[in-house]
C-alpha angles and dihedrals in degrees: 000000000000128000129188123188124197130179139196140174093190109137096205108084097213091049092043093052091046091050093050094048092045091059094056119099102215135064105274093235092061100067120104099199135013123193122187132185119195140182114257095244093071116094093257097195092053093042093050094050095046093049091050091049089059093051105044095164098041132090102241124196127172143179140190115241146205087226138335131250126210141121084291087069132240101336140174131205094033143106122233117192126186134183135211123208131169130141092219096050131089123199136185132171137206137192121221113199127192087022095168091057113022113017091143089063086078095055094113092047091052092047091049092050092049092050091047088062093044092249111150122231113224087008110143090205098049092103094065097077107011142061143172130239112203137185118191128191120251125226099049099069089227100136096102093044093052093046091049091049093051095049091046087058102043092040096207115107090193093061106120120237130177118190151153139206111245112250140209140194128219130039100294111093106224138122138178139209127180145191122200091339097313114118135201134181094196112046142031144272120220133192117200116205128191111186145167088215122098114249137189126206116182144152130231126195125182096216134099129209118255097200090243114124128193126196118219109223097171134017141154096233100190092044090048092233128142111210108174141008119201088350094304133100109290097226092051093052092045091053091047091053089053092046094234140100120276091251090054092045090056088064094049102057097108094054092042114042126152128261126214122204108227122171091341096310131096119238125192123243110196120216117233093193151293117274130216088250088061096250124129121228118210140190094234135044120265120186126214117267091037123137113223128196118220108232133200130201117263139185106316095190092053091048090052090050091051093048095048092045091051092050093050090052090052096039108025093180108037115195104169126033129179119179123196110188128177115251090234089064091051091051090048092049088051095049091046097045092243102121096097093044092052094047091047089053089054091047092053092047106040127045088210130011143155140164146137147258106252142182097244141349134235126205118174109317093340131097114199143158144229092030142107120241113195131193115195125175125192134196 
């Protein structure tokens, strides 16, 4: 497996695409897959089409970001492009449009893409040598619907998937994903990969459990709103668990999210805020009759050390690394002066790497927040 990573801050799209392509080592027609991550203020339709035009034989997927990650650091206002190349690997992409309403309408497209890679549908062994990379639009709260649709099609709950919610910066809520030049603002793009190479998909969160559990008695699942805990207003119970007033609790949501236990692992649910009606809005769905663990922020540098060490044990010779990290982590690293230390840890661990700051992360069937999802492929 070979990965190249190129970077530009050029504001002119023609010049930016030429600069990116000019930094690559191979003939542009030789790449199997191209993945690009771009700041929201680029014309995403034009950028997507012009990148695809340069890679006529490649599967090309792209996403807008809330910031980009590369050896340049945690950046904004840039484009990061990475390539995937391996003679024993097959790839195929797909675009899902109207994902918040009709994801199942793309069932045949998903099935066709899977078969094109040689990935079996309803094959209990398909997870041994294949995975999916997925980018979903923000705004429409469609992550869970798209994941459920995909797993209902492939019919193997063990099939590995690494994904991220497309991000944006500024005050206008919008995001984009694309496949081979075609763009949607409500859907997802997926890249299916069948490979002889070993790969590692994992999740890192920087939070520790507090031992305090809360029981959700009422929630609006689709609206991502928690209404009551233990039969009482959600915001009141949350503040009591923290030992502060509700007004103080509203300022502590980043450091104190919730954790859900799913299939033996804990997954973070970020809090969007406390409302005047004493409900709590979240960035992931929580059903009634769910037990939540109150979390508290831990040592981010130690967590990064543990993650990188674990990856190197699994993949001793990493060749391709994609990092999808929640924007809230990036903001925390910035406030805490940790950005350089985290990037340096990645530099010392991975020969090449890139990624983005996103608005949510997907791992397998689960959508979560405030985490890092990593995809690392070896040789």
